[in-house]
N, C-alpha and C positions, 0 to 999 in steps of 0.2 A: 655443535656441541650443546649449545643452549636448547635447541629443539629436543635432543634427546634427553636432558635433565627435565623439562617440561612432561614429556612422556611419561618418563619414570615416576615424576612426582603424581601426575594424575592416576597412576596405578596405585600409588601407596596412600594416598590421602584419603581421609575418610569422605564419604559422600562423592567422591569425584572418579570413584572405580567404574569402569565400564560395566554395562548391564550384562548380565548372562543373555545368551540368544538361546532360541527354542532348540537349537541343534547341540548345544552343550548342556541344556539343563533338562531335555526331554528326548526319549528315543526318537529314533528316526524310520522305525519299521511300521508302517500301516497296519495295526493288529486287526482292522475291520476287513482289510482286502479278502474277497471272496468267502467271507463267512455268511452264515444265514442271515437273510434281511427279510422283513415283513413291513406291512403298512397298512394304516388304517383303511387306505382305499388305494386304487389305481385308475389314471384317467382311461387307458385301455390296456388291453394285454401287450401292446407295444411299447409300455413303460413300466416294466415290473420294478418291484423294490430291489431285487438283486442286481439291476443295473446301475445303481448307485454305489455299489462296494465292489464292481469287477475290473476296477482299475482302467477301464475304457473311457476317456473323455468324450467318446462319440456315442456314448449310450446313456439313458438317463431315467430315474424315476419321475413319474408325473403323477400327482394325486388329484382326486376329485376336486371340482370347482365349489368349495366350501370350507368352513372353518369350523372347528379346528381339525387338524390332518397330522398324522405323526409317520415317521420312518425309523424302524428300529432294527438294530442288528444285535445278534447272539455272539458274543466273543469267544463262547465256547467253556471260558473260565473266568473268574474274578480277575480283573486287571485294574491296576492303577492307572488312571488316565489323567494326562498332564496337557495335552492339546487336541483341539479338533478342527479339520478343515473341512469347510463347506464351499463347493463349487456349484455355485447356482447357476441355473438357467434364466433368462429373462422375468420368468414367473418366480420370485423370491418372496421371502418372507419379511415383513417389516418389523412383526413381533414373533419372537420364538424363543423357546428355552431348549437347553440340552440337559438332559436327565439321566442318571444312572440308576440301576436296580440289580440287587443281588439274586432276587427270586421272580423277577418278571411281573411283580405286582405292587410292590411298595416303590414308590419312585422318589428320588431326590435330584432337587434341580441344582446343577452346578454351574450353569451360565443362564442369563436371562437378558433379553434386551427388548425394547420397543422401537427401536430406532436402527433396524438391519439396513443394512447398505446393498445387499445382494453381491454379485461378482464373486471373486474368491476370497473367502473370508477364512482366516487363521484365527482361532482362538485359544488363548491360554486358560486352562481350566484346572481345577484339583478335584479328584474324586476317586471312586472307584465302584467297580460292578461288573457283573458278567454282562448284562444289557446295558445298551446304551441308545438313546433316542433323540431326534430332533422333533420336538412339539411345535408345530406351527399355530399360532393363535390370531394372525391378521396377515392376510395376502396383500402383496404390492400393487397386484393386477386382478382383473375379474378372473383369472384363470386360476388353476391350483398351486400347490408347490411344486417346485421342479429342481432336482439335484442331479447335475452331471456326475458328482462324486461327493461321498461322504467318507472322510478319512478320520481315523482315531489313532493317536499315538500315546504309547505306554512307557 
């Protein structure tokens, strides 16, 4: 009975309430899945931009071995974006931005870091646009940028 009272108190006391999770505060549909993707470069025809939005974690986009590079997705219409998932291959970005655009010309940064960790990153963001991109500005390795998947949630 005491533990039930503590649980109830935790739900109603200001500042103690549990945080909303991405599943409850953000959509669960990947709006970038199978959309048109383009990139500043590709390492080779084996690693096209489209591979980062195909839902297959066995395919990937890989860029040229230089900075900066970007991967962009046309969402088809203006979307409100609340979360971005980046599933990096070993060649990841230590510094990158997530940017949105309504016109594919003027870009707004909705996330920026200089301490990227690679692996599977889930970023809580807030912005809107028809286009969204990952702009890599510093690589963790001598290779290019490489993403198994680039996911966008609205």
